[in-house]
Residue, then its C-alpha position, 0 to 999 in steps of 0.5 A: m500500500d502506498m502512503i497517503f498524503i495528509e497535511l497536519q497542522k500541529i498548532s491548531d485548535i482541531p485535534l490531530y485525529q479529527q484532522i486525519y479523519n476529515q482529510i480521509r473522509q473528504d478524499i473518499i467523498d471526492g472519489k480520490f480513494p476508490v472503493g476497495m482501496k486498502l488504507p495504510s496500517k495504523r503503525q505505518l501511518e503512525d510512523f509516517l505522520n509522527v503521531s501516536q497510534t492512539t491518534i490513528e486509532m481514533a481517526y480510523d474508528q470514527l471513519a469505520a463507525e460512519g461507514f467510510i471504511a471497514a476493518e477486515p481481520r488480519k488484512g487491514y482497513f478498506v474504503q467502502a462504497i458511500e452511495e447510500l451514506a447520507y451526507v450533505q454536499p456543500m452548496k455550490l454557488e451558481a456561476p455568473a452567466a458568461v459574457q456572450k462571445v462573438k462566434e469565431e470560425p476555427i482558425r484555418y490559416d495561422f499567420s502568427a509570426g512565431a510559427i516555424d516549419t515543422d515538416h522539415f525538422p531533422f528528426s532522424d539526426w536529433r533522435k540519433y544524438a538523443r539516443d547516444i547521449i541518453d546512455v549509462s556512459h553519460s550518467h554524469l549528466l544526471l548531476l548538476g553542471d556548470p551554472h552558466g551552461d555546460l562548456e561543450l555547448r558554450r564552445e559550439i555557440a561561441r564558434y557559431l557566433y563568430h563565423s555567422r554573426g561576427v560576435d567576438c567572445t569566449p565561451g566564458q562570456i556566454i550564459i545559457g538560459s531557458g529563454t529570453e524571458q528568463l535571461l532578461p530579468l537577470i540582466i536587469r538585476i545586474l544593471g541596477e535599479e537606476a537603469r532607464y530602458a529605451i525600448e523600440d516603439p513598436g516593439y516586442l511585447m514580452t520585453r515590455h512586460v519583463f521591464s514592467e514586471s521588474h518595475r523598471q522605467t521604460i522610454p519608448i523610442a520611435v522606429d522608422q524605415e531606418g530602425m530606432d531613432v537614435k537622435a531621439l534616444q540621445r535626447s532621452n535620459a535612457t541609460i540602456a537601449y534594447v534593440t533588434p537591429s538586424h530585423q526589427f520586431p515587428t516592423g522588419t526594418v534593418l538598423t542602417a549603418a549610420r544609425r548603428t555607428a551612432l548607437l555604438n557611439w552613444a553607448a561609448s559616451n558613458p560607462e553606465f550606458f549599454i546596448i541589449e542586442d536581441d538577435y532573435d532571427s538573424e539566421f534567415r536573411y534573403r537579400g545581400r550580405p548578412i548584417p554584422s552584429l552590433q556586438g562584433m562592431d563594438k570596441g568599448e564592450n558596451v553590448i549585451y548580445l541575446s539570441t535563441f534557438t527558437k526560430s532556428l530549431m524549435p520554440s519548445m526546446r527553450i534554449a537561449y543564451m547571452v554574451l556579457p561584456p567582461l565588466l558585467l560578466e564579473m557582476y553576474r558571477q557575484a550576483f548569481i553564485p548559488y544559481s543553477s542552469s535552467v536548461p537540462r544538461i541532456d538537452q545541452h549535450i544533444l544540441a552541442r553534438f548536433m552543432a559540432d558535427g555540422k548538422f546545425s549549419r546544414h539544417l540552417n542552410r536548408m531552412r534558409k532556402i525553404y523560408r526564402r521560397k515561402m517569402q517569395v510565394l507570399t510576396e508574389v501573391l501580394k503584388p497583384y493587389e497593389p496599390f491597395i496594399s503594400f508590404s515591407g520587411d521582406e529582406a530577412g526573418m520569418h514575417i513581413l509587415l502588410h500595409v492596407h490602403i483602404e477606408s477601414t480600421e485595423a480592428e474592422l479588418l481583424e474582425k473580418a479576418l477572424s470571420v473566415g478563420i485567418k489569424i493575424r496580429g495588428l501592428d497597433t498591438y505592439r505600439t505604446v500609442p496606436g498609430l495614425s498611419a494605414p492599418s498594418f499587420l504582421l504576416g508570419f509564413g514559417g508555419l504554413s505551406e506554400e499552398e496555404i500561403t497562397t490560398g490564405i492571402d487570397t481569402l484574406l484580401q477577398v474578405w477585405n474586399i480588395k481586388k487585384a489591380t487591373a493591368p493597363s490595356l495596351 
């Protein structure tokens, strides 16, 4: 017989035997203890709860007297059927009438920016590495490892970042965590309570939420066709700038070279100024050369680099990382000495082997071609609807920004999209103040097939009553 859980309040006006009686009785009534289940012996429960056997006897005797349990000689106590017992069920208050919701059609086409292509994941390779790692020869991985993440993975990340993003760092500067939303609060703590954060507007909702939950001051800085307005940043009293320079979320703009230089000069002008560079989907660039990271351009060690494997592999793996400048790295070590890594070591080693053998690079090359093709399909199906629509942010990443040039509001267009089962997000969702420009929407294409992209866009623009432009007659 497994032991049963009973929570006793030793400092209470209710006698211990009655507490035991009450909890067993309620578990029988609730069906948690099935009919015929054997209860622990009085001696077992006495030892487990550290109470006298008399206390257990009194509780069992009361339960038996009321018919909840029955004693069988030389066998023990067993739960009885209670259908015919007369007891009063607690009165349940009637739930308030639910607010009537507008009926929504099931989602047929999900254009969420966070979706990825799951059809081309390298399951066979991943399964091989998982099988190799989950073995008695790697039993040491059952124990806690380095709080910054296992060295094997940090070495592979450092090597990958240098060759693909120009990030100049040592494995010792890398901290592995279970997501940007877990690492960012750690950064906020070491930067101190007086730090003031400039955030992109529009910008990433999770970031805004993390700063708010940490009770830190945020200063929205407008984003235009060249990225964050660095002159506005310079006029503010911000000490930290949070940016997504390689593919701004959600507008998709790329921070221009001039503004990159100005931003780095701003950070270098004061030893308390830092840049948090979130490089969330830099792996997927479709035109021109890769945009170098701010961290690689930085000469004053003022950039904190953040990235994740969410887009390049899978959102569910929950492995992200940050690269700290030497000054902040020492502050981090002092602040978080007792912390353990939040990422399972087995997952870290599977990923490290996957990267070390070149599988990660091959997977990225393959997915870059797949996503480039999906981007082409998306833009090609949109072009015939110009000038009633336009789009931007198609140089990189896994979403574009669709601008609608008709007499409708963003809310009206979202409602019509849902009526035909199409899920999209409006740009105003990501603004601190709703915009006055044309309604704009994020169109993520990662999780859709080419056929779904084509049919979904045609369906969306039809329900918006946007027709393809008529070609001029010759």
